[in-house]
Z-matrix of the N, CA and C atoms (Angstrom, degrees):
N
C 1 1.466
C 2 1.528 1 109.86
N 3 1.312 2 117.26 1 130.73
C 4 1.462 3 121.87 2 -177.17
C 5 1.522 4 110.89 3 -79.18
N 6 1.316 5 115.76 4 128.35
C 7 1.463 6 120.87 5 -179.88
C 8 1.519 7 110.36 6 -75.16
N 9 1.330 8 116.09 7 145.08
C 10 1.449 9 122.17 8 -178.65
C 11 1.529 10 110.00 9 -119.58
N 12 1.338 11 115.38 10 166.49
C 13 1.458 12 120.85 11 173.04
C 14 1.511 13 113.56 12 64.58
N 15 1.333 14 114.95 13 -144.08
C 16 1.463 15 121.31 14 -176.69
C 17 1.521 16 112.04 15 -62.35
N 18 1.331 17 116.01 16 -42.15
C 19 1.467 18 120.15 17 -179.92
C 20 1.522 19 110.76 18 -61.86
N 21 1.351 20 116.16 19 -41.09
C 22 1.457 21 120.21 20 178.46
C 23 1.509 22 112.10 21 -65.25
N 24 1.349 23 116.44 22 -39.14
C 25 1.463 24 120.75 23 178.47
C 26 1.514 25 112.04 24 -64.83
N 27 1.328 26 116.39 25 -44.22
C 28 1.468 27 121.26 26 179.01
C 29 1.525 28 110.56 27 -63.37
N 30 1.337 29 115.27 28 -41.45
C 31 1.467 30 119.86 29 179.46
C 32 1.534 31 110.71 30 -63.23
N 33 1.328 32 116.71 31 -44.50
C 34 1.470 33 121.19 32 -179.37
C 35 1.522 34 111.04 33 -62.25
N 36 1.328 35 116.80 34 -42.93
C 37 1.462 36 121.18 35 179.80
C 38 1.528 37 110.80 36 -64.76
N 39 1.340 38 116.40 37 -45.82
C 40 1.462 39 120.24 38 -179.97
C 41 1.529 40 111.18 39 -64.59
N 42 1.357 41 115.80 40 -35.80
C 43 1.469 42 120.02 41 177.95
C 44 1.521 43 111.02 42 -64.66
N 45 1.336 44 116.26 43 -43.62
C 46 1.456 45 120.46 44 179.17
C 47 1.526 46 111.62 45 -66.19
N 48 1.323 47 116.96 46 -39.79
C 49 1.467 48 120.84 47 178.64
C 50 1.524 49 110.06 48 -61.55
N 51 1.333 50 116.27 49 -45.47
C 52 1.462 51 120.08 50 -179.22
C 53 1.531 52 111.11 51 -66.71
N 54 1.333 53 116.58 52 -40.29
C 55 1.465 54 119.79 53 178.91
C 56 1.519 55 111.59 54 -63.00
N 57 1.325 56 116.70 55 -46.02
C 58 1.467 57 120.40 56 -179.44
C 59 1.523 58 111.32 57 -64.19
N 60 1.328 59 116.25 58 -38.53
C 61 1.468 60 120.21 59 179.14
C 62 1.523 61 110.57 60 -64.87
N 63 1.335 62 116.36 61 -46.44
C 64 1.463 63 120.73 62 179.90
C 65 1.523 64 110.88 63 -64.00
N 66 1.325 65 116.54 64 -44.04
C 67 1.464 66 120.62 65 179.53
C 68 1.524 67 111.76 66 -62.47
N 69 1.322 68 116.74 67 -38.53
C 70 1.465 69 120.20 68 179.46
C 71 1.516 70 111.22 69 -65.28
N 72 1.334 71 115.95 70 -43.59
C 73 1.471 72 120.42 71 178.30
C 74 1.521 73 109.79 72 -64.05
N 75 1.329 74 117.07 73 -44.68
C 76 1.468 75 121.00 74 178.94
C 77 1.528 76 111.08 75 -61.47
N 78 1.327 77 116.59 76 -40.38
C 79 1.468 78 119.93 77 179.06
C 80 1.528 79 110.72 78 -62.62
N 81 1.322 80 116.64 79 -45.50
C 82 1.473 81 120.58 80 179.12
C 83 1.529 82 110.29 81 -61.21
N 84 1.336 83 116.82 82 -45.75
C 85 1.467 84 120.69 83 179.44
C 86 1.527 85 110.88 84 -63.57
N 87 1.345 86 116.66 85 -37.88
C 88 1.461 87 120.60 86 178.33
C 89 1.514 88 112.13 87 -64.93
N 90 1.334 89 116.31 88 -40.32
C 91 1.469 90 121.00 89 178.10
C 92 1.529 91 110.00 90 -65.53
N 93 1.331 92 116.19 91 -44.61
C 94 1.474 93 120.77 92 -179.48
C 95 1.525 94 110.92 93 -65.41
N 96 1.344 95 116.46 94 -40.38
C 97 1.467 96 120.80 95 -179.97
C 98 1.528 97 111.43 96 -58.77
N 99 1.310 98 115.73 97 -36.56
C 100 1.471 99 120.60 98 177.75
C 101 1.509 100 113.09 99 -90.06
N 102 1.330 101 116.63 100 19.39
C 103 1.473 102 122.54 101 179.00
C 104 1.536 103 111.00 102 55.01
N 105 1.310 104 115.68 103 38.11
C 106 1.466 105 125.83 104 176.28
C 107 1.534 106 111.79 105 69.90
N 108 1.324 107 117.03 106 -62.06
C 109 1.468 108 121.19 107 -173.18
C 110 1.526 109 112.07 108 -60.34
N 111 1.336 110 117.44 109 -48.03
C 112 1.462 111 120.16 110 -178.52
C 113 1.531 112 111.55 111 -100.89
N 114 1.318 113 116.22 112 5.39
C 115 1.462 114 119.53 113 178.49
C 116 1.510 115 113.23 114 -102.11
N 117 1.350 116 116.42 115 -22.16
C 118 1.465 117 120.92 116 -175.13
C 119 1.532 118 112.21 117 -62.09
N 120 1.334 119 117.03 118 -51.06
C 121 1.465 120 120.65 119 -174.78
C 122 1.529 121 113.26 120 -64.07
N 123 1.356 122 119.66 121 -52.09
C 124 1.472 123 118.63 122 179.88
C 125 1.530 124 113.29 123 -64.19
N 126 1.318 125 117.09 124 -34.88
C 127 1.466 126 120.13 125 177.60
C 128 1.524 127 110.53 126 -66.19
N 129 1.325 128 116.76 127 -39.25
C 130 1.464 129 121.22 128 -179.78
C 131 1.524 130 111.18 129 -71.24
N 132 1.332 131 117.26 130 -39.72
C 133 1.466 132 120.85 131 176.31
C 134 1.524 133 110.47 132 -62.04
N 135 1.329 134 116.66 133 -42.87
C 136 1.465 135 120.61 134 178.57
C 137 1.523 136 110.74 135 -62.57
N 138 1.319 137 116.89 136 -41.96
C 139 1.466 138 121.74 137 178.86
C 140 1.527 139 110.71 138 -62.93
N 141 1.319 140 117.02 139 -48.25
C 142 1.465 141 121.30 140 -178.86
C 143 1.529 142 111.25 141 -65.98
N 144 1.325 143 116.99 142 -37.72
C 145 1.458 144 120.66 143 179.38
C 146 1.522 145 111.26 144 -62.10
N 147 1.334 146 116.81 145 -45.09
C 148 1.458 147 120.34 146 180.00
C 149 1.523 148 111.66 147 -67.92
N 150 1.322 149 116.94 148 -40.63
C 151 1.466 150 119.52 149 178.26
C 152 1.520 151 110.54 150 -64.20
N 153 1.315 152 117.12 151 -37.01
C 154 1.467 153 120.84 152 177.69
C 155 1.520 154 110.36 153 -64.44
N 156 1.323 155 116.84 154 -43.61
C 157 1.463 156 120.67 155 179.66
C 158 1.534 157 111.24 156 -63.92
N 159 1.341 158 115.99 157 -40.41
C 160 1.463 159 120.26 158 -176.36
C 161 1.525 160 111.40 159 -76.52
N 162 1.350 161 116.19 160 -48.27
C 163 1.468 162 120.53 161 -172.87
C 164 1.519 163 112.55 162 -82.29
N 165 1.325 164 116.82 163 -49.00
C 166 1.462 165 121.01 164 -173.58
C 167 1.530 166 111.91 165 -85.51
N 168 1.326 167 116.19 166 -47.19
C 169 1.457 168 120.06 167 -175.71
C 170 1.527 169 113.40 168 -91.67
N 171 1.325 170 116.97 169 -4.69
C 172 1.472 171 122.78 170 176.47
C 173 1.524 172 112.81 171 57.26
N 174 1.328 173 116.46 172 37.33
C 175 1.459 174 120.21 173 -179.97
C 176 1.529 175 110.79 174 -88.28
N 177 1.323 176 115.24 175 147.93
C 178 1.461 177 121.42 176 174.94
C 179 1.526 178 107.09 177 -98.11
N 180 1.325 179 116.99 178 101.29
C 181 1.464 180 121.07 179 -171.93
C 182 1.518 181 111.52 180 -112.87
N 183 1.323 182 114.59 181 155.70
C 184 1.461 183 121.06 182 170.85
C 185 1.522 184 106.90 183 -82.86
N 186 1.309 185 116.64 184 108.12
C 187 1.467 186 121.51 185 -169.56
C 188 1.526 187 112.41 186 -59.22
N 189 1.306 188 117.34 187 -52.47
C 190 1.470 189 120.29 188 -174.92
C 191 1.522 190 110.99 189 -66.58
N 192 1.335 191 117.14 190 -49.88
C 193 1.464 192 120.86 191 -178.42
C 194 1.529 193 111.19 192 -61.83
N 195 1.309 194 116.88 193 -43.52
C 196 1.466 195 120.88 194 -178.40
C 197 1.520 196 111.46 195 -67.42
N 198 1.329 197 116.68 196 -41.14
C 199 1.466 198 120.48 197 179.16
C 200 1.527 199 110.20 198 -60.78
N 201 1.325 200 116.75 199 -48.49
C 202 1.464 201 120.35 200 -178.59
C 203 1.527 202 111.12 201 -63.53
N 204 1.342 203 116.70 202 -37.39
C 205 1.461 204 120.65 203 179.71
C 206 1.526 205 111.09 204 -64.23
N 207 1.337 206 116.96 205 -47.63
C 208 1.465 207 120.95 206 179.96
C 209 1.524 208 110.77 207 -66.52
N 210 1.330 209 116.52 208 -39.95
C 211 1.474 210 121.74 209 -179.54
C 212 1.532 211 110.41 210 -58.59
N 213 1.325 212 117.11 211 -46.21
C 214 1.465 213 121.20 212 -179.49
C 215 1.528 214 110.99 213 -68.61
N 216 1.329 215 115.83 214 -44.46
C 217 1.460 216 120.80 215 -176.33
C 218 1.518 217 112.22 216 -66.71
N 219 1.331 218 116.79 217 -37.65
C 220 1.463 219 121.72 218 -174.49
C 221 1.532 220 113.78 219 -96.73
N 222 1.315 221 117.94 220 3.81
C 223 1.470 222 120.29 221 -172.17
C 224 1.529 223 112.32 222 -56.28
N 225 1.315 224 116.69 223 -51.36
C 226 1.475 225 120.45 224 -178.05
C 227 1.522 226 110.70 225 -72.92
N 228 1.340 227 116.59 226 -46.74
C 229 1.468 228 121.24 227 -177.79
C 230 1.525 229 111.37 228 -60.61
N 231 1.325 230 115.87 229 -45.87
C 232 1.466 231 120.26 230 -177.88
C 233 1.518 232 111.65 231 -62.86
N 234 1.320 233 116.51 232 -37.13
C 235 1.462 234 119.73 233 -178.91
C 236 1.521 235 112.73 234 -72.46
N 237 1.332 236 117.51 235 -22.23
C 238 1.466 237 120.06 236 179.83
C 239 1.526 238 111.55 237 -63.77
N 240 1.343 239 116.46 238 -35.11
C 241 1.462 240 118.41 239 178.11
C 242 1.527 241 111.72 240 -109.48
N 243 1.335 242 117.24 241 -22.83
C 244 1.459 243 120.32 242 -178.59
C 245 1.516 244 113.98 243 -80.96
N 246 1.352 245 116.29 244 -35.22
C 247 1.463 246 120.09 245 -178.98
C 248 1.526 247 112.04 246 -62.82
N 249 1.350 248 119.72 247 -43.56
C 250 1.472 249 118.88 248 175.59
C 251 1.530 250 112.65 249 -59.43
N 252 1.336 251 117.00 250 -35.70
C 253 1.465 252 120.40 251 178.52
C 254 1.519 253 110.64 252 -65.63
N 255 1.340 254 116.10 253 -43.16
C 256 1.466 255 120.54 254 179.14
C 257 1.522 256 110.22 255 -63.32
N 258 1.335 257 116.61 256 -46.80
C 259 1.464 258 120.72 257 -178.45
C 260 1.528 259 110.92 258 -65.30
N 261 1.337 260 116.76 259 -38.78
C 262 1.466 261 120.49 260 178.02
C 263 1.520 262 110.36 261 -64.94
N 264 1.324 263 116.92 262 -38.92
C 265 1.464 264 120.56 263 177.44
C 266 1.515 265 111.91 264 -62.59
N 267 1.327 266 116.45 265 -43.53
C 268 1.468 267 121.06 266 177.70
C 269 1.525 268 110.14 267 -63.66
N 270 1.331 269 116.61 268 -43.20
C 271 1.461 270 122.19 269 179.56
C 272 1.531 271 111.22 270 -60.32
N 273 1.341 272 116.80 271 -46.98
C 274 1.462 273 121.09 272 179.80
C 275 1.522 274 111.12 273 -63.98
N 276 1.320 275 116.36 274 -41.03
C 277 1.474 276 120.66 275 -179.59
C 278 1.532 277 110.76 276 -62.18
N 279 1.327 278 117.04 277 -46.51
C 280 1.465 279 120.58 278 -179.81
C 281 1.527 280 110.96 279 -65.55
N 282 1.329 281 116.92 280 -38.60
C 283 1.462 282 120.65 281 178.31
C 284 1.525 283 111.48 282 -65.99
N 285 1.337 284 116.23 283 -37.86
C 286 1.463 285 120.72 284 176.23
C 287 1.532 286 110.36 285 -60.17
N 288 1.329 287 115.76 286 -44.97
C 289 1.472 288 120.04 287 -178.98
C 290 1.525 289 111.45 288 -60.71
N 291 1.341 290 115.85 289 -39.93
C 292 1.464 291 120.20 290 -177.84
C 293 1.530 292 111.01 291 -75.50
N 294 1.335 293 116.84 292 -47.80
C 295 1.470 294 122.01 293 -173.43
C 296 1.526 295 112.42 294 -63.31
N 297 1.319 296 117.70 295 -35.38
C 298 1.461 297 119.92 296 -174.70
C 299 1.534 298 112.76 297 -89.75
N 300 1.322 299 116.19 298 9.12
C 301 1.465 300 120.15 299 175.15
C 302 1.530 301 112.01 300 -93.81
N 303 1.335 302 116.65 301 -9.75
C 304 1.462 303 120.61 302 -176.39
C 305 1.527 304 110.91 303 -119.38
N 306 1.324 305 115.64 304 145.49
C 307 1.459 306 121.88 305 179.64
C 308 1.521 307 109.22 306 -113.95
N 309 1.337 308 115.59 307 87.98
C 310 1.457 309 121.63 308 -178.25
C 311 1.526 310 107.65 309 -150.62
N 312 1.336 311 116.44 310 151.90
C 313 1.466 312 119.07 311 -175.40
C 314 1.526 313 112.24 312 -62.36
N 315 1.333 314 117.06 313 -32.08
C 316 1.468 315 119.10 314 177.40
C 317 1.527 316 110.60 315 -67.88
N 318 1.336 317 116.11 316 -36.28
C 319 1.453 318 120.37 317 177.44
C 320 1.530 319 110.99 318 -69.28
N 321 1.331 320 116.28 319 -31.49
C 322 1.466 321 120.21 320 177.93
C 323 1.523 322 110.38 321 -64.14
N 324 1.331 323 116.03 322 -42.87
C 325 1.466 324 120.69 323 176.74
C 326 1.526 325 110.28 324 -61.46
N 327 1.335 326 115.45 325 -44.40
C 328 1.460 327 120.61 326 179.66
C 329 1.531 328 110.60 327 -63.18
N 330 1.326 329 115.75 328 -39.10
C 331 1.463 330 120.14 329 179.29
C 332 1.526 331 111.42 330 -62.75
N 333 1.330 332 116.31 331 -42.13
C 334 1.473 333 120.72 332 178.27
C 335 1.527 334 110.25 333 -62.59
N 336 1.329 335 116.18 334 -43.06
C 337 1.465 336 120.83 335 179.04
C 338 1.527 337 110.34 336 -62.34
N 339 1.323 338 116.17 337 -44.90
C 340 1.465 339 120.78 338 -178.74
C 341 1.527 340 111.80 339 -65.04
N 342 1.328 341 116.25 340 -39.93
C 343 1.473 342 120.01 341 177.96
C 344 1.529 343 109.94 342 -63.15
N 345 1.350 344 115.87 343 -42.90
C 346 1.470 345 120.13 344 178.44
C 347 1.528 346 111.18 345 -61.81
N 348 1.340 347 115.91 346 -44.96
C 349 1.462 348 120.13 347 177.98
C 350 1.525 349 111.05 348 -64.42
N 351 1.333 350 116.17 349 -36.75
C 352 1.461 351 120.99 350 178.77
C 353 1.517 352 111.64 351 -63.39
N 354 1.331 353 116.18 352 -40.18
C 355 1.472 354 120.87 353 178.61
C 356 1.525 355 110.28 354 -64.20
N 357 1.339 356 116.30 355 -45.26
C 358 1.472 357 120.57 356 178.28
C 359 1.529 358 109.92 357 -62.46
N 360 1.320 359 116.40 358 -40.05
C 361 1.470 360 121.96 359 179.59
C 362 1.528 361 110.73 360 -60.77
N 363 1.316 362 116.38 361 -45.90
C 364 1.466 363 121.28 362 179.02
C 365 1.523 364 110.51 363 -63.78
N 366 1.333 365 116.32 364 -40.99
C 367 1.462 366 120.69 365 179.56
C 368 1.526 367 111.41 366 -60.32
N 369 1.335 368 116.26 367 -45.55
C 370 1.467 369 120.35 368 -178.14
C 371 1.525 370 111.05 369 -68.30
N 372 1.329 371 117.50 370 -47.11
C 373 1.465 372 120.45 371 -176.20
C 374 1.527 373 112.42 372 -67.42
N 375 1.340 374 117.43 373 -23.30
C 376 1.463 375 119.89 374 178.28
C 377 1.523 376 111.51 375 -59.61
N 378 1.336 377 116.73 376 -38.38
C 379 1.461 378 120.75 377 -175.99
C 380 1.527 379 113.84 378 -109.90
N 381 1.326 380 118.28 379 -8.90
C 382 1.461 381 121.39 380 -168.79
C 383 1.528 382 113.44 381 -57.37
N 384 1.329 383 117.44 382 -51.49
C 385 1.467 384 119.50 383 -174.87
C 386 1.528 385 111.62 384 -73.84
N 387 1.323 386 117.14 385 -31.41
C 388 1.463 387 119.77 386 174.79
C 389 1.526 388 110.46 387 -65.72
N 390 1.328 389 115.80 388 -40.98
C 391 1.469 390 120.90 389 177.68
C 392 1.523 391 110.30 390 -64.49
N 393 1.323 392 116.96 391 -41.54
C 394 1.459 393 121.92 392 -177.24
C 395 1.531 394 111.97 393 -60.82
N 396 1.328 395 117.60 394 -41.54
C 397 1.466 396 119.88 395 -178.14
C 398 1.531 397 112.18 396 -86.45
N 399 1.344 398 116.61 397 -5.90
C 400 1.463 399 120.61 398 -179.38
C 401 1.527 400 111.73 399 -98.16
N 402 1.339 401 116.20 400 -38.08
C 403 1.467 402 120.86 401 -178.63
C 404 1.527 403 110.47 402 -115.48
N 405 1.327 404 115.85 403 151.70
C 406 1.463 405 121.37 404 171.86
C 407 1.527 406 107.77 405 -109.27
N 408 1.331 407 115.06 406 82.59
C 409 1.466 408 120.95 407 -177.66
C 410 1.521 409 109.03 408 -132.19
N 411 1.325 410 115.99 409 179.47
C 412 1.458 411 121.13 410 -177.50
C 413 1.530 412 111.43 411 -70.88
N 414 1.328 413 115.14 412 169.09
C 415 1.463 414 121.19 413 -179.12
C 416 1.525 415 111.01 414 -61.21
N 417 1.334 416 116.20 415 -48.68
C 418 1.466 417 120.32 416 -179.12
C 419 1.526 418 110.92 417 -63.38
N 420 1.341 419 116.31 418 -36.24
C 421 1.465 420 119.98 419 178.17
C 422 1.525 421 110.84 420 -65.82
N 423 1.334 422 116.59 421 -36.69
C 424 1.469 423 120.59 422 176.30
C 425 1.526 424 111.01 423 -61.55
N 426 1.315 425 115.62 424 -47.34
C 427 1.464 426 120.87 425 -179.51
C 428 1.533 427 109.75 426 -63.15
N 429 1.343 428 116.30 427 -43.54
C 430 1.462 429 120.75 428 -178.48
C 431 1.527 430 110.55 429 -64.64
N 432 1.329 431 117.11 430 -45.75
C 433 1.463 432 121.19 431 -179.87
C 434 1.529 433 111.53 432 -62.79
N 435 1.330 434 115.91 433 -40.33
C 436 1.464 435 120.36 434 179.22
C 437 1.524 436 110.75 435 -63.44
N 438 1.339 437 116.34 436 -41.62
C 439 1.461 438 120.54 437 179.96
C 440 1.528 439 111.32 438 -67.79
N 441 1.328 440 116.63 439 -43.10
C 442 1.471 441 120.79 440 179.78
C 443 1.520 442 110.40 441 -61.37
N 444 1.327 443 117.13 442 -45.26
C 445 1.465 444 121.03 443 179.47
C 446 1.524 445 111.10 444 -62.13
N 447 1.338 446 116.00 445 -38.68
C 448 1.468 447 119.86 446 179.15
C 449 1.521 448 111.56 447 -65.52
N 450 1.338 449 116.36 448 -39.44
C 451 1.470 450 120.85 449 178.48
C 452 1.531 451 110.45 450 -66.50
N 453 1.333 452 116.10 451 -39.43
C 454 1.460 453 120.95 452 -178.48
C 455 1.527 454 112.78 453 -74.02
N 456 1.343 455 115.67 454 -26.00
C 457 1.468 456 119.53 455 -175.74
C 458 1.532 457 111.09 456 -130.89
N 459 1.334 458 117.26 457 66.29
C 460 1.468 459 120.58 458 -178.35
C 461 1.531 460 113.48 459 -62.98
N 462 1.343 461 117.14 460 -30.54
C 463 1.466 462 119.55 461 179.61
C 464 1.531 463 111.22 462 -65.46
N 465 1.334 464 116.07 463 -33.26
C 466 1.465 465 120.06 464 176.68
C 467 1.520 466 110.50 465 -65.25
N 468 1.329 467 115.95 466 -41.02
C 469 1.472 468 120.80 467 177.52
C 470 1.524 469 110.24 468 -62.07
N 471 1.324 470 116.44 469 -47.13
C 472 1.473 471 121.17 470 -178.89
C 473 1.529 472 110.83 471 -64.50
N 474 1.341 473 116.62 472 -43.13
C 475 1.464 474 120.83 473 179.59
C 476 1.514 475 111.09 474 -61.36
N 477 1.342 476 116.24 475 -46.10
C 478 1.466 477 120.62 476 177.33
C 479 1.523 478 111.26 477 -58.89
N 480 1.322 479 116.01 478 -45.42
C 481 1.455 480 120.53 479 -177.95
C 482 1.525 481 111.49 480 -62.62
N 483 1.339 482 116.54 481 -44.24
C 484 1.470 483 120.68 482 179.32
C 485 1.526 484 111.43 483 -62.94
N 486 1.330 485 116.29 484 -43.15
C 487 1.469 486 120.06 485 179.39
C 488 1.523 487 110.66 486 -65.57
N 489 1.327 488 117.35 487 -39.94
C 490 1.465 489 120.78 488 176.91
C 491 1.528 490 110.74 489 -60.34
N 492 1.333 491 116.16 490 -43.18
C 493 1.467 492 120.55 491 179.75
C 494 1.526 493 110.47 492 -63.90
N 495 1.336 494 116.61 493 -43.47
C 496 1.470 495 120.93 494 -179.89
C 497 1.526 496 110.89 495 -62.46
N 498 1.340 497 116.33 496 -47.32
C 499 1.467 498 120.44 497 179.58
C 500 1.518 499 110.65 498 -63.83
N 501 1.341 500 116.51 499 -40.33
C 502 1.464 501 120.10 500 177.35
C 503 1.514 502 111.94 501 -62.07
N 504 1.341 503 116.62 502 -40.30
C 505 1.463 504 121.18 503 179.09
C 506 1.533 505 110.88 504 -66.02
N 507 1.336 506 116.30 505 -43.15
C 508 1.469 507 120.12 506 178.59
C 509 1.529 508 110.66 507 -62.99
N 510 1.342 509 115.68 508 -38.46
C 511 1.463 510 120.40 509 178.51
C 512 1.527 511 111.51 510 -63.42
N 513 1.329 512 116.47 511 -36.44
C 514 1.463 513 120.19 512 176.68
C 515 1.521 514 110.86 513 -65.66
N 516 1.333 515 116.43 514 -36.89
C 517 1.465 516 120.65 515 178.96
C 518 1.523 517 111.67 516 -72.46
N 519 1.339 518 115.63 517 -36.18
C 520 1.469 519 120.92 518 -179.68
C 521 1.531 520 107.93 519 -126.21
N 522 1.329 521 118.37 520 82.69
C 523 1.468 522 122.24 521 -174.05
C 524 1.524 523 114.21 522 -56.37
N 525 1.328 524 117.47 523 -27.67
C 526 1.461 525 120.21 524 -179.33
C 527 1.515 526 113.48 525 -61.64
N 528 1.336 527 116.55 526 -24.68
C 529 1.463 528 120.79 527 179.67
C 530 1.523 529 112.21 528 -69.11
N 531 1.343 530 116.57 529 -20.14
C 532 1.463 531 120.74 530 -177.57
C 533 1.522 532 111.17 531 -57.83
N 534 1.320 533 116.61 532 -38.21
C 535 1.463 534 120.91 533 -176.18
C 536 1.522 535 111.99 534 -73.31
N 537 1.334 536 117.10 535 -37.13
C 538 1.456 537 120.08 536 -171.49
C 539 1.533 538 115.38 537 -109.31
N 540 1.312 539 118.08 538 -32.49
C 541 1.468 540 118.90 539 -172.66
C 542 1.525 541 111.56 540 -140.82
N 543 1.309 542 116.92 541 64.05
C 544 1.465 543 119.59 542 177.22
C 545 1.524 544 108.90 543 -122.19
N 546 1.327 545 115.62 544 -81.54
C 547 1.470 546 118.82 545 -174.92
C 548 1.522 547 112.32 546 -70.01
N 549 1.331 548 118.22 547 -29.93
C 550 1.468 549 119.79 548 -179.39
C 551 1.526 550 110.88 549 -64.73
N 552 1.336 551 117.59 550 -37.48
C 553 1.464 552 120.74 551 178.16
C 554 1.522 553 110.00 552 -71.18
N 555 1.341 554 117.16 553 -41.50
C 556 1.463 555 120.48 554 176.58
C 557 1.528 556 110.19 555 -58.64
N 558 1.331 557 116.19 556 -44.99
C 559 1.461 558 120.90 557 -179.04
C 560 1.530 559 110.84 558 -65.81
N 561 1.327 560 116.95 559 -38.46
C 562 1.465 561 120.46 560 179.02
C 563 1.528 562 110.99 561 -61.33
N 564 1.324 563 116.31 562 -46.08
C 565 1.468 564 121.08 563 178.03
C 566 1.526 565 110.01 564 -61.27
N 567 1.325 566 115.94 565 -43.93
C 568 1.459 567 120.59 566 -179.17
C 569 1.522 568 111.57 567 -64.41
N 570 1.328 569 116.53 568 -40.68
C 571 1.464 570 121.10 569 179.27
C 572 1.523 571 110.68 570 -62.96
N 573 1.319 572 116.99 571 -47.26
C 574 1.468 573 121.16 572 -178.38
C 575 1.520 574 110.79 573 -61.56
N 576 1.327 575 116.79 574 -47.13
C 577 1.462 576 120.59 575 -178.43
C 578 1.529 577 111.82 576 -70.07
N 579 1.320 578 116.18 577 -43.00
C 580 1.468 579 120.42 578 -174.37
C 581 1.519 580 112.77 579 -70.61
N 582 1.327 581 117.21 580 -43.00
C 583 1.456 582 119.18 581 -174.15
C 584 1.523 583 112.73 582 -70.68
N 585 1.306 584 117.39 583 -27.50
C 586 1.456 585 119.37 584 172.72
C 587 1.532 586 109.91 585 -64.27
N 588 1.326 587 116.49 586 -39.08
C 589 1.463 588 120.92 587 177.16
C 590 1.533 589 110.53 588 -68.67
N 591 1.327 590 116.76 589 -38.87
C 592 1.462 591 120.70 590 179.61
C 593 1.526 592 111.06 591 -65.45
N 594 1.320 593 116.36 592 -42.14
C 595 1.463 594 119.66 593 178.87
C 596 1.527 595 111.09 594 -63.82
N 597 1.338 596 116.11 595 -40.64
C 598 1.464 597 119.97 596 177.81
C 599 1.524 598 110.32 597 -65.28
N 600 1.341 599 116.46 598 -39.90
C 601 1.464 600 121.10 599 178.63
C 602 1.526 601 110.33 600 -63.60
N 603 1.339 602 117.65 601 -42.63
C 604 1.464 603 121.81 602 178.40
C 605 1.529 604 110.89 603 -62.11
N 606 1.327 605 116.03 604 -42.30
C 607 1.457 606 120.62 605 -179.82
C 608 1.530 607 111.35 606 -63.71
N 609 1.318 608 116.39 607 -39.82
C 610 1.464 609 120.44 608 178.23
C 611 1.526 610 111.23 609 -65.53
N 612 1.337 611 115.59 610 -39.19
C 613 1.459 612 120.01 611 178.68
C 614 1.532 613 110.75 612 -64.24
N 615 1.350 614 116.22 613 -39.68
C 616 1.464 615 120.59 614 179.10
C 617 1.529 616 110.47 615 -65.58
N 618 1.330 617 115.82 616 -42.27
C 619 1.476 618 120.79 617 179.92
C 620 1.522 619 111.65 618 -64.89
N 621 1.332 620 116.85 619 -36.90
C 622 1.471 621 120.47 620 -179.80
C 623 1.526 622 111.24 621 -69.34
N 624 1.358 623 116.83 622 -32.06
C 625 1.453 624 120.31 623 -179.27
C 626 1.528 625 111.86 624 -80.28
N 627 1.348 626 115.01 625 -22.65
C 628 1.477 627 119.48 626 -176.89
C 629 1.539 628 111.24 627 -70.14
């Protein structure tokens, strides 16, 4: 029997809190299981897939069983496009550390290049995992679609980035939240914002073909 009124609201909130906590723990365990480098992408795909089913498709899913199923099924596929993103992120981070330690005109040029690449990187990663669980296309098509969506919706990129920074700052203030309510909340915000853009993009594509 579906609860109504105040009781229904409290139940819905508690259900969402428990789901986000479980998903966050599962995501961390999934990343660790893959030794971080090869665990990040499949764990993130599994997280985004479940959030899409719950938030967008309104499905009632078994969180743990579904997460593990998607994680195993998508492990190789997710790493084919996710691993280059992880490695590129590490590469950019290390280059940033080196480039900004020197004060020379050649380093200034390098810094500008790195900042430009960093902006493109953020734009692509903002939509990449949402695109991956929404479309069944090639790796390059995923990257291209993510970049196009980011160019078309810069406010979504900025909003996501600001929310990520805020959540990261709160996590630093309250480290205990890292285990239960860090990446799952970031992913939830990203899913809600991104999928509305994806649905609008799909509708425009249908209208153009009509």
